[in-house]
N, C-alpha and C positions, 0 to 999 in steps of 0.2 A: 701604697707607694706612689701611685700616679698623682694623687692630690698633693703629697709632700713634694714631689718633683716639680709640680707646677708652681707651688708656692716659692720654692727655691729659685726657679727660673725668673719669677717676677722680681724677687729680691735682687738677683744678679743683674737683671736688665736696668732697674732703677738705680743701682749702685753706680752705674756709669754717669748718671745725671746728678746724683746726690752722693758723692763719695763719702764713705764713712771716715771721719777724722775726729775721733773721740777726744784726742788731746787738745783740740782747739777749744773745748769747753770743759768746765768743771762738772763732770757728770759722774754720778754714782752708778756704776754698772750694776751693782747689786739691786738698786732700786728699780732700774729698768727691767731687770729679770723678774723682780717681784711684781711689777706692773703687768708684765706678760703673763705671769702665773695667775694673777687676780682676774685678768680679762678672760683667759682661757677657761678658768673655773666657772665663771658666770656663763660663758657660751655653752659649756658642757651641760650646766644645770638647765638652761633653757632648751637646749637640743634634746635633753633627756625627757623633759616635760612634753615636748612636741612629739617625740617618738612614742611615748607611752599611749598617746591618743590613738595611734595606729597599731597598738599591741606589740610594739617593739621594745623589749626591755634590756637591750644591750648595755645601757647606761644606768639602769635602775639601781645598781649597787653603789653608784657614786652619789652620795647624798650630802656632800659638804660644799658643792659648787657655789651656793649662795654666800658662803663666807668669804668669797673673793671681794665682795662689797665691803666687808669689815676691814680687809687688808687695804683696800683703796682709801678708806677713811683715815686709817693710821698713816698711810703714805702722805696723804694731803696735809695732815697736821704737821708732819716732819718738814715737808717741802715749804710750807708757808713760813715756818721758823727760819729755814735756810734762806728764803727769799728776802725777808726783811732784815736779816742780819748782814747780808751781802750788800743790800741797797736800802737804806732807810727811806721810807716813803710816807707821804701823808695819807689820810683816809681816802681822799679823792683819787690820788694817783694809784693807790693800791687797788681800789675797787675797779677803776678804769682798766687796769692791767688784767684783772680777773675776768671782766666782761669780754675784753678783746680775746683772751685766751679760750674762754669756754663758749661764749654765745654764738659766734658766727656759724660754726659747723652745726651746732645744735639747731639753730633757727633754720638753716638750709634743709636739714633732714626732717625737721618738724613740718616744714612746708611740703615736703614730699609726702610725709605721712598724712597731712591734711588733704592733699589732692586725692590720695588713695581713699581716705575716709569719706570724702564727698562723693566719690564714684561708687565705692562699695564699702559701707560702714562695717560690714561683717568681717572685713579683713583686719580691722583695727580693734584691739582689746576684746576679741571675741570671747575670751574666757572670763571677763569681768561682768559682774551684775550691775555695776554702777555706770552711769552715763559718762562718756569722755568729755573732759573740759578743754575746750579750745583756748579759752582765756588763760587758764593755768598752764597749759602746754607752752605758751609763748612767754609768759611772765615768770613761770616757776614759783608762783605764789600758790600754795596748796589751798584747795577749798573742799577737800574730801573726795574728789573724783579723780580717776586716773588720767594720765596725760596721753597724748597721741603716740608718743614713744613711751611705752609703759614703764620701762626701767629707768627713765629719766627722773624718777622721784628722788634718786640719790643726789641729783644736781641741786635740788631744793635744799637739801641738808648741807651740801657743799657751800652754797651761797649764804646760808644762814651762819655757818661757821665763819665765812669770810667777813661778814658784817660784824660779828662779835669780835673777831680777831683784829679787824681794822679799827674798830671803835676805840681800842686801847693803845693804838699806835702813839698817842701823845705821851705815853709813859715808856720811855726807852728802856729803863731797867726792870720794870715790873709788868710789861705788856703781856708776856706769856703767862705769868702767874695770874694776872687779873682775868685773862681769857679763860684759863683753866677753872678758876674759882667760879666764874659766872656760869659756865657750862655744867659744872658739877651741881651748883645750886638749882639750876633749872631741872636737872634730872631728879634731884631729891624732891623738888616740888611735885613732879609727876608721880613719884613713888608714894608720897604722903597723900596727895589728892589725885588718885588715878583717874584718867579720862574714861569716858563711857566705852569707847572702842579702842583699847590700847594697842591692838595688833594692826590697826590700819594706819600705815605710816604717813598718809597724806591728810589725815583728819587734823584740822587746825589745832585743836586742843591737845592732840598727841604730838604734833610736829615739834613744838618748841621744848618739849619735856622728854622726848624719846631717849631711852638709855644709849642709843647708838652715838649720841653726842659725846659720850665718854671716850669713844674711839679716837676722836680728834685730840682729846686730852692725852690719850696714850701716845699719839704721834708727837705731841709736844714733849712729853716725858722721854720718849725715844730719842728726840733731838738732843736733849741734855745728856743722856747716857752715852750716845755715840760721839758727839762732839767733844765730850770730856774724856773719851776713850776709857770708859769705866769697865769694859769687858776685855779680858785678855783673850788671846787667840783660842786657848784651850776652853775657857769659859764660854766663848762665843760658839764654838763647835758644839759643846754640850747643850747649850741653850737651844740651838737650831735643831739638834736631834730630839730634844725633849718636845719641842713644838711639833715636829713632824709626827712623833709617837702619839701625842695627844690628838692631833688631827686625824690620824688613822683610826684611833680608838673612837673618836667622835663620829667618824663615818659609819660605824656600826652600832653605836650605842647612844648617840646624842639625843635621840628621840625619847630615851628613857629618863633623861635627867634635865633636859632643857627647860621644862616647865617648872622644875624645882630650883635649879641654879640660875636660870636666866640666860638670855642670848649672849650677853657681854662676857659672862664667865666661860660659857661653853665654847664660843667662837672668837670673841674679842681677845681674850687673854692668850690663847695659843698663837693667834696671828701677831700679837704684840711680841711674844717671845721669838717667833720666827723672824720678825722684822729686825729687832735689835741684835739677834744672833747673827743673821745672815749679812746685814749691812756692816756689822763690826768686822766682818771678814773681807771687806772691800779690797784690801791690798792683796788678798790671796786669790781673788776671782779672775779667771781668764776672760778675755774679750771674745765673745761669741756673737758674730754679726746677726745670725738668725734670731737669737733671743733679744739682742739689743734692739733690732728693728721692730720686733713684735712688741717690745715694751714701749718704744717711741710711738707706735701706732695704736697703743692700747685704748686711748680715749675714742679714737675713730672706730676701732673694733667694737668697743662697748656700745656705741650709739648705732652702728650700722648693722650689727648682727641680727636684730629682730627682723629686719627687712629680708636678709639673706635666708634665714630660717623659713620664713613664710614663702619666699620665692622658690626655694628648693622644694618645699613641700608641694606647692602648686604644680611645678613642672614635673616632678616625679610621679605625682598622682595622675596627671594627664597622660604621662607616658606608660602608666600602669606598672611601674617598677618600684613603687614606694614600699612594697613588701620585702624588698631586698635590704634587710636591716643594716648590714655593715656599710653598704653603699650609701644609703640614706643618711646614716649618722655621720660618716666621714664627709659627705657632701656638705652637710650643715656646718660642721666644725671647720674644716679646711677652707670651704668656700667663704665662711665668715672671716677667717684670718686673711685671706687674699683680698677680699673686699675692703676690710679695715685698712690694710696696708696701702691699697690703691687710693682709698679715700683720704688717707693721711698725706700721701705724696702729691696727689693731684688737686686736692681741695683744701685740706686743713693747713698744710705748710705754706702754699702760695698766699692764701688769705691772711694768715698770721704775719708773714713777712710784709705784705702790702700794708696792713693796718699799723704795724709797728713802725714802718718807715714813715707813714703819714703822721703818726703821733710825734715821732722824733723831729719832724720838720716844723711842727707847730711852735710858734714863739712862746717862750715862758711868760707866764703871767704872775703878777705879784699877789 
């Protein structure tokens, strides 16, 4: 309760400086809540992994945290469709907007990780047997080695999707279709000609044919379903409940069938069902500031939580209280949420506003 109270106090304090006014923007509350869910799932997964190193198994029964990434990819596919339909853009303007949105905070935190790496390399990617790539860390161009921020591998897939998506912007009517076909073909190529190390997500030959690319297509399909209001309220509720039931089942049995059915079927499909079901209920969803802010700060939370998990571990180990399992686990999870929110308010938002204002002032070129 202490950690939750602290998080609530932080939210309340910053609300005075950044008042919540959802009506000013066209915001899907449901998507912000799903972003919050995805980020927290990933944080719990990583916290669980760290806790097991110290023989703390409080989170060991939660085995589906990694599927938060699958949900993020589906959300991204949907949001990009929404973005281009609201404001038609060229390839250059679209990619510039994506870089401005994603890169600044990532580069800042990567510089922090690089500083730590140069001082004490053992604190970065200690569980990996591959050498850390500084070049790939800043460029997000995969070369087979982990990044300074290990979970940033997902950003490489995001930008690859952005490139494919932006490439077909010339076709106003078929852009989403061409993007989907291209990604599906790439995945099929990977299935017909499987790479040597298919499970390593940053191996170049695996990267452009990885089945997770289908999840961006799922986001595009979800956009068509939701914008065309293809699900009634009753169907949306049933779809959401089915998705939750599948995920609960996966939590206990996914290891038995994931090698047979594949990651996309086991995790991607239920997350797709959850997305289309829950977002179709948008008009029925109440405004909950805590969840909204957690969703808005989900990107910062996703990037900053490895630092917090490591920092909490070092501090509690030095204090000799790391064996207090509940305290250790809650410190990692709630501490990450607070740090993500502060990072969002104090770094991500100001930089984003500054850069967008600069771009807006630039004279238009022919």
